N, C-alpha and C positions, 0 to 999 in steps of 0.2 A: 272969473266965475268962482263962486264960493262952494257950490255943491253939485255933485254929479251922482245921484242915487240910481241904482239899477235894481229892479225887483227880482224875485226868485223865478227860476225856470225860464230864463231868457236865453236866446241864442244871439250872440253879439260879436260884431267885428269892431276892434278898437283902434284901427288905423287913424281915426279922427282925433284921438286924445292929444296929439301934438298941437291941435288947434287951441287947446286949453292950457297953455303954459302957466297961466296964473291960477290954476285950479287949487283950492285949499282943502276940499274934502271930497273923497271918493269912496263910495259904498257899493259893493257888489255882493249879492246874496243869492247863491244857487244859480250862477250864470254859467252858461256853456260857451266858453271861448272857442269859436268854431275851428280855427286853424292856427298854425304857428305864427302867422302874421298878426293874429289878434291878441297875442300875449302882451301883457303890460310891460312897457319899457320905462323904467324909473327915470331915465335920462330926460324924458319928455315931461316929467312931473316934479321938477326941482323945487317948486314952491309949495308942494303939498305938505299939509300939516296933519291931516287926519285921514288915515286909510283903514277902511274896514272891508275885508274880503272874507266871506264865509262860504263853505261848501262849493268852492270854485277851484278847479285844478290849475295849478301854476307850474311853470317849467322848473326843472331841478336847479338851475343856476340863478333863480330869482334872488336868493339871499346874497349872491355875489354882486348883483347889480344894485341892490337896495341902498347901498351907500351913496348913490347919486342923489338921494333926497335928504340932504342934511337938515332941512327945516322940520322934518316930521317929528311930531310930538306924541301922537297916538297911532300905534300900528297893531292892527288885529288881523291875523292870518289864521283863522280856525278852520280845520277840516279841509285844507287845501292840498293835501297829499305831499307835503314837503318831506324830502328825504335828506340824508347826509347829516352833517354836524353843524354846530353853530360857530365853528372855528373858521370864519371867513372874514376877509378884510372889509368887505362891504358892510356886513352886519355890525362889526365892531366900531364902525364910524358913526353910529346913530346915537351920539352923546346927548342929544336934546330930548330923548324919549322920556315921557311921563307915564305912558301906558304901553305895555307890551303883552300881547296875547297870542301865543303860538300853540294853543291847545289842540288836541285831536289831530296830530300829524304823525309822521314816522321818523321824527328826529332821533338820532342816536348819539352815542359817545358822551363825553363829560362836558361840564360847563366851561366855557372859555374864560381865561383870566381877564379879558377885556371888559367883563361885567364891572370891574373896578371903576370904569369910566362913566358908568350910568348913574351918576350921583343924583340926578333929577328924577329917577324912576320912582313912581308912587305905587304902581299896580303891575305885578308880574304874574302871568299865568302860563306855565309850561306843562300843565297836566295832560295826561293821556298821550304820552310819547314813549320812547324807549331810551330815555336818558339815564345815565348811571353815574357811579362814583360819588364823591362827597359833595358838599354844598358850600365849601369854604369860599368859592368864588363870589358868593353873594354877600359877603360880610361887610362890604363897603357901601351897600345901597342904603345910605342913611336917611333917605327920604321915603323909603318904602313903607306903605301902609297896609297893602294886601299882598300876600304871597301864596300862590297855589301851585303845588308840586305833585299832586296826587297821580296815581297810576303810572309810575315810572319805576326805576330800579335804583333810586338813590339810597345811600346809607346815611342816616341822620341820627346824631347822638340825642339821647333822651333829654338832655339838658338844654338843647338848642343853642349850645355855646357859640357856633359860628354867627349867630344873629344877635348876640348880647348888646351890640352897639347900635342896633336899629331901633332907636328910641321911639319912633313913630309907628312901629308895627302894631297892627290891631287884629288882623285876620291872618291865621296861618292854617293852611290845609295841605296835609301830606298823606292822605289815605293811600293804602296799598303801596307802600314803600317798606323799607326795613328800618325799624327803630332799634337802636342798641344801647345798652347801659355802659357808660364809660368805666374804665378800670379805676379811675380816680375821680372823686367828687370835685366839682368846680367850686373854688372858694368864693368867686364873685357872683353877684346876682345880676340878672338881665336888667337892661335899662328900659325895657318895654313892659307894658301891661296890656295883655291881649283881651279883646272882647270875644273872640271866637277862636277855638282850636279844634281841629278835626284830625285825628290820628287813627282812624279805623283800619282794620285789616293790615296791621303792621307786624304780624308774626308773634313769635314766642318772646315777648318783651320781659316777662317775669315779674315786673312790678310797675306801678304807675310811673309815668315819665317824671323826672325830677323837676322839669320846668313848672309843673302844676303847683308845686309847694311855694313858688314865688309869685303866684298870680292872685290878685285880689279884686279884679274888675271884670272877671269872666261873665259873659251873658249866655254863651252857647258852648257846650262841650260834647264832642262826639268821639267815643272811644270804643265802638263796637268791634266784635270779631278779633279780639286780641287774646293773649294768654297772660293774664296778670297774676292769677293765683293769690289774690288778696281779698280782704273783706270790703264791704261797702264804704266808699270814701266820704263819710259824713263830714270830715274836715274840709272837703271841697265846698260843701254848703256853708259851713261856718266861716270860711275865709272869703267867700264871694256872695255877699248879701244881694247882689243884683242878678245872680244866676237865674236864667229863665228856662233853659233846656239842658237836660243831662241825659245822654244816651249811652248806656253801658251794656247793651245786649250782647250775649254770647261772648263774654270776656273772661270766663273761668273764674268768676267771683264766687266766694264760698263763705261758710260760717254764718254768723249772725248778721241780721240786717238792723243796724243801729241808726236811728235818726239823729239829726243835730240837736244840740241842747235847747235851742230856742226855736220858735216857729219861723219858718222861712216863707215869707209872704210873696216873694216874686217868682218862685219856681212854678211853672205852668205845665211842663212836659217832662215826664220821668219814665224811662224805659230801662228796666233791669231784667228783661226776659232772657230765657235760655242760659241761666247760670246755675249754681249749685247751693243756693241759700237753703239752709236747713234749720228753720226756726219758726216760731209763731209770727204772724203778722203783728207789728207793733199796735197795741190797742189804741194809742194816741196818734195814729198816722193822720187822721183827719184834722186833728188840732195842730200838728206840726207842719203839715203841708196843705193848708186850707185853700190855696189858690190853684191847685192842679186842675187842668182841663183835660189832660191825657195821662193815664197811669197804666203801664203794662208791666205786670210782675209774673207773667205766664212762664210755664216750662221751668219751674224750679222745684224745690221740695218743701215749700211752705206748708205747715200743718196748723191744726187748731181751727178755731172759728173765724169767720169774717168779722173784723172789728165794726161795730155799729158806728164808730166815729167817722167812717167813710161817708156816712150821711151828712156830715158837716161840710163836705166839699161841694158847695153850691154851684161852683163853676165847672164841675167835672162833666165832660162830654163823652169820653171813652174810657171804659174800665175793663181790663183783661186780666183775670186771675186764673185762667184756664190751665189745665195740666199741672196741678199741684196735688196736695193731699189734704185739702181743706175739708172740714166736716161741720156738722151742725146744720142750721137752717140759714135762710136768707133774711138778714135783719130788716125789720119793718122800717127802721130809721133810714136805711139805705134807699128803699123803694119809695119813701116819702120825701127824703131830703135832697136826693140827687136828681132834682127835677130838670136839670139841663142835659141829662144823659141821652145820647143818641145811639150808643153802642155799648152793650153789656155782654161780656163773655165769661162764663164760669164753667166751661165745659171740662169734663174729665177730672172731677174731684170726687169727694165722698159726701157731698151734701145730701141731706135727706129731709123727710117730712113734707108738709104741704109746700108747694112751690111758692105761691104768693099768699099773703093775707088778704083780707077784704079791702085793705087800704093800699092803693097803688097810685102814685103820682108821676109815673114815668110817661108823661103825655108826649114827649118829644122823641121817644125811643124809636129807632128804625131797625136795629139789629139786636136780636136776643138769642143767645146761645147758652142753653142750660143742659145740653146733651151730656151723656156719660156720667150721670150721677145716680142717686138713689131716691129721687123725688117720687112720692107716692100720692095716692088719692086722685081726685078728678082734676082735670084742667080747670083752673079757677075762672069764674066769670069776670073777675077783676082784670084779667088779662086784656079784656076788650077795651079797657081804658087807653091802651097803647094803640090808638087807632091809626097811627102813622107807620106801624111796623111793616117793613118790606121783607124781612128775613126772620123766620121763627124756627128754631131748632130745639125740639124737646126730645129728641131720640135717645134710645138707650137709657130709659129710666124705668119706673114701675108704675107708670100712670095707668089708671083704669077708668071704667065708665065710658059713657058716650062722648063724642066730640061735641062740645057745647055750642048751642045755637048762637050764643053771644059773640062768637068769633065771626059771625057774618058781618059785623060792623068793621072788621079789619079789611077795608076795601083796597088798601095799598099793598096788601101782601103779594109778593112775587115768588117767594121760596118758602115752602112749608115742609118740615121733616118731623113726623111723629112716629117714625119707625122704631121697632124693637121695644114696644111697651105692652100693655095688656088692655088696650082699648077695645071696646065692643060696640055692638049696634051697627046700624046701616051707615054707609058712607053718605054724609049729608048732601042732599040735592042742592042746597043753597050754594055749595062750592062752585057750582056751574055759573053763578052770577058774579064771581070774583074775577073780573076780566083781566086783571094784571098778573094772575098766576102763571108762572113759567115752569115751576118745579114742584111736583107733589110727590112726597115720599112717605108712605104709610105702611111699609112692609112689616111683616112679622108681628101682627096683632091678632085680634079675634073679630075683625070686621066681617060683616056678613051682608046678605041681601044682594040685590041686583047692582050691576054697574050703572051709575046714574046717567040717564040719557041727557041730562043737563050739561054733562061734560062736553057735549058736542059744541058748546058755545065758547069753550076755552081756546080761542084762536091763537094765542101766543104761547101755548104750552110747549115746552121743550123736553121735559123729563117727567115720566110717570112710572112710579114703582108702587104697586099694590100687592106684590108677591107675598106668599105665605099667609093668606087669610082664608076666609070662607066665602068669598064672593061667588055668587051663582048666577045662573041665567045666561042669556046671550049678550054678546058685545053689540051695542047699537051700531047699525050700518052707517049712521051719520057721523060716527067718531072717526075723524080723519084729519087731525091738526096738521097744517101745512109745515110748521117749523119743528115738529116733535122729532127728536133724534134718539131718545132712549125710551123703550117700553118694556117694563118688567111686570108681567102678570102671572108668573109661574106659581104653581102649588096653590091653586084655588079650585073652584068647582064650576068653572065656566063650561058652557055646553053649546051645542049647535054648530052651524057651519059659519066659516068666515066669508061673509058675502062681500060687501063693499067697504068694510071697516079697514082703515089705514090705506085705502087705495090711492088717496091723494097725498099721503105723508111721504113725499119724495126725499125728505131730509133724514129719514130713518137710518140710523147706524146700527142699533141693536133692537131686535124684536124677539122677546123671550115669552112664549106662551106655553111653555112646557108644563107637564104634570097637571093637566086639566082633563075635561071630558069633551073636547071639541071633536066634531064629526065632519063628514063630507070630504071633499077633495081639497088638496092644497091649492089655493086660488092661483090662477095664472098671473094676476096683477102683481104678485110679489116680484116678478121679473122686471117691473117698472121702477122698483125701489133701487135706483142705480147706486146709491151710497151705502147700501146695506153691507155690513161687515160681519155681523153675528146673527145667525138665524137659528133659533132653538124652538122646535115644535115637537119635541120628543114626549113620550108618555101621554099620548092622546089616542083618539080613535080615527085618525085620518085614514082614508082608503083611496083606491085608485093608484094611478102612476105618479112618479115624481115628474112634475111639469118641466118640459124642456125649456120653459122660459127662465128657469133658474140659471141657465147658462149665460144669460145676459148680465148677471151680477159680477162685474169684473173686480169689485173690491172685496168680495167675500173672503173672510178669514176662517170662519167656523160655521159648520152646518151640522145640526143634530136632528135627525128625523127618526131616531130609534124608537122602538116600542110603539109602533102603530100597526096598521093593517095594509101597508103599501104593497102594491104588486107591480108586475111588469119589469122591465129592464132598467138598469142604471144608465142615465144619460152620460155618454162618454165625454160630453163637452163641459162638464162641471169644472169650474176654475176655483182654486183656493190659493190665496196669497196672504202671507203674514203682513200685518200693517207696516212693519218696519221695512218691508221690501217695496211698499207702495210709495208713490211720489210724496215728497215732503209737504207739498201743497195740500194734499188730501189729509195727511196726518194732522196738519195744523187745523184743517176744517173739523176733523173728528174731535180735536181738543177744544176748539173754540165754540163749536155750535151749541154745546151744552154748558158753556162757561157761565157760571152764575153771575148775576149783576152786581154782586158785592163780594166781600172777602169770604163768603160762605163757600164751602167746598164739599161736593158730594162725589164719592168714589164708589160707584155701583158695581157689585161683583156679578160675574157670570158663572153659572154652574155647568161644568162639563164632566162627563162620565168617562173614566178610563179604568180598565181592569176591574169592572164591576163596582167601582167606588166613585163617588161624586167629589169633585174638587171645585173650590171657588177660586176664580181668578179675577183680579182687578188691578187697576192702575197701569203702570208701565208694562207689567207682565203681559197684558192683553195684546200689546203691540207685537209680541213675539209668538203668540199662540195661533196655531192653525190646525184644523182637523176636520175629518168627515166621520160621522157616526150614523150608519144606516142599519144598525143591528136590529134584530128581533122584528123583522117584517116578513113579507112573503115575496120578496124580490126573486126574480128568475133571470136566466141568461147568464152570459159570461161576465167576468170582471173586465171592465174596459181597459185595454192596453194603454189608452191615452192617459190613464192615471199616473203613468211613469213620468209625465210632464209636470206633475205637481211637486216641483223641487223643494218648495218651502214647507210641505205638509209634515206635521209632527205626529199625528195620530190618525190611523185609518182602521175603522171597525166595521166590517161587513159580516160579522158572525150572525148565526141563527137566522139564515134565509134559505132559499132554495137555489142558490147560484150553482152553475154547472160549468164544465169545461176545465181548462188548465189555468193555473195562476200565471199571469204574464211574467216571464222571466225578467223583463225590463224593469220591474219594480225595484230590483236591487240598486238602482241608481238613485233612490230616494234616500239621500245620505242624512237627512235630518229626522227621519222617521224614528220615533222612540216607542211607539206602541202600534202593533199590527195584529189583527185577528180576523181570520176567515173561518173560524171554528163552526162546526155544525152546519155544513152546506152539503152539496153533492159534487164537490170538486174532485178532479182526477189528475193523474199524471204526477210529475215530479214537483217538489217544492222549489222555490227560488234558490239560487246558489247561496250556500251558507257562508256569506262574506259580508264585509262592511256592517251596516246596521242589522242586516238580517241574521248575522251570527249571534245577535243578542236575544232573538226570539226563540222561546222554547216550544215544547210540544203543545202547550195549551193554545198556541196561536193557530194550530191546524187540526186539533182534535175534532172528532165527529165527521171526518171525511174518509170513509173506509178505502177509497180508491186512490188516496194520496200516498206518496212514498218519498223517500229522500230525507236528508237531515232537516230537522232533528227526529224525524219519524224513522220507520224501518227502511232498510236499504232496498232500493228498487230492484237490485239484482236477485234478492232472496225473497221478495214478496210474491204474492200470487199473480196470475196473469192480469195484465192491465186491460183496460177496456178496448184498446187497439188490437189486442191479441184474441179477444173472444170471437167465436165463430159467428159468422153473419148468415142471415137467411139467404139461400140461393134463389136467384130469380131467373137462372138460365133456362129452366124447364117450364117457365110460366108460373102463374099464381097458384098458391096452395088452395085446395078445396076446403075452405074454412068450415063449411057445414059438416063434412065428413070428419074433420078434425074434432069438432065439438062433440059429435055423437060418439066417436071412438073414445074420447077422453072421459065422458060421463059413464059409459058402460064399464070401462076399465076401472074407474074409481069405485063404482058400486060393487063390482065383483071382488075387488080387493078387500073392501070393508066386510062383505058377507063371508069371505074365506077366513078372515081373522076372527070373526065372531064365532064361526063353527069350531075352529080349533080351540079357542078359549073355553067354549062350552063343553067340549069333549074332555080336555086335559086341565084339571084343577091346578097342577103345578105351574103350567105355562100361564094360566090366568093370573095367579099370584105374582109371578115375575113381571107380567105385562103391566099390572097396575103399579108395581114398584117403579118400573121404568118410566111410566107416564108421570108419576109424582116427581121423579128426579128431573125430568125435562121441564116440568112446571116451575120447580125451584130455580133452575138455571135461567129460565125466561124472566122470572121475577127479579132476580139479582141483576140481570142485564138491563132491564128497564130502570132499575134503581140507580145503576152506575152510569148510564148513558143518556137515557131519554128524560128522566126526571130532572137532572141538573139543568138541561136546556130549558125546560119549562120554568123552573124556578128562577133561572137567570133572567129570562125575559119577563117573568110575571112580577118580580119584586123590584124592578128598576123604576 
């Protein structure tokens, strides 16, 4: 039998392989060998010539037995969980091998000297193991064509001296090892001419590997993530006329960027991003590198204008010049000549003026990133020529005017970011017909008018940010996209009640409707948004109680209901958990659900108020943020002792309410709490023990509660009588006659006023002293109000 292929994800017993003693080829991919009796026995496969086993666990002593297959020519054991070393008698007997692939295992130790015997080996792959030491054991593999050693712990000289005699060597890959510079230069040149060399992530090399100076037939060079501290190697282009791909990203290159003397017509891929080039872009770059299809020069310090010669690159498909210091405008020759462009990124430069001229021939463009510049004027109608655009980012510019109707033709658009500009007018209703839209970000503009009801048709919407605009009216009850995960509508003029809006949006992670004019009760359906992590409804006019349904939100990290008219008690069952404490599966969901369909990235901030100041949090910080803010409402009742179970909470603000009773002493167990305030309530008794985190909270956390005592307030032993010591009405002798009490009180009050009036009328000296006393009392009352009552109102009114 010549072939025995087994597909992936199979359960297999291999006792029957002894029936195939003449088997020549065996291929197992992702097979589950059910028990120990199912393990492959090389003694039963002595005539095997080709063995390919991938993602299939093999027993640890398999390499000892493998010598029983002396006829084998191609052996591939990738991802098989092999442990130990290669210093085994069985492995060293495979002298007829032409291909050996043992990548993605757990092999350790150095290379055995028996590699000297593998003179027929043409392809060797030992990548992604834990092998170490030098590579001199491979110097006799004179038939070797391809050598892959990446992701190990080898120490390899930059001259590649151990391989000088491997005259047939064409491909060499040693990423993520250690490349070192020899103390003495090698006087001899290698006998090989490589087509491909990859030495990325090899540490602080200090200079380009010496082997490169002897190569003249290179097609692909990958040297990213090193520390060369040299200039651009234009000599590499001069010496290798057939070079097609050159990748030097993040390699500590610096100084001027000088091109080769003559045009290089074969180079199609150039990446020099994340370096320290500080110079103008060469004005003849389009003439010297006319065949480029990919050019990435981002994250450097290039300055000056964009060369119009780039427009001569007719094959260019992707251009990234973002995160530099480029100035001037966008050359018309580029927008007309680079008609093959599918991706254009010029973000975070100093470009200015009109974005596009009236002539644009970028009909194949799918991604356009012009954010973080100084483009001004209106969004040009010529942009509509890019009808295949799926990602458009014009944020952080100075664009003005209305969003042009011509953009309606961009039916493929899935991600739109126009935030942080000066755009005005209504939100276009025609956006509701762009069925592919998944992300709309138009925050911090001057947009106004109602929220378009047509947005109810955007069934694939995942992210909506219209915050910091002047959008008014009600949110349409039909707006409830099923897959939306991020809603940011804060700082607008939205009004009315939340009826059924968002009630079907069960994928919501963030709901921010803060700083609007919303009224009515907080809807109970919010409790059905099981994935909700950030709920911000602060600074509105919500009333009624906090719905008990919020207790169903098991993934909630941040809840801000401050500055509303909420009443009733605080539900003791509220749960707050930082995202980093939630299951990794859910964190991955939060990350992936709003993941854009392209390389475009949106990092939406969330504003949370601490110590009367607003802070914006975004990115990874949000996974550690947890807090509750119920301040500036009309909440009554005690502080729930169950809050002591919120072990991950970092901020708890219950100030400016009508809470009563004692502060639960168990709260001192909240060791992550960094902000705590119960100021301006009706709390009594002793403050929590002044220990752990609570030792960091000063008097401002408790001010405005006259019946509170203890650190950092006045000592309870020297303060006035507590509420527990005040006399209580006696009920032993029956009920008080309330009518008699009221009559007696009124008569006594009238008699006292008449007596004082008579005395003041008779005695002028006493009359003058009395009015002086009344004036003094009035002044004291005024300053008391100014020091205690007015700050409370100002605190809650200006938030």
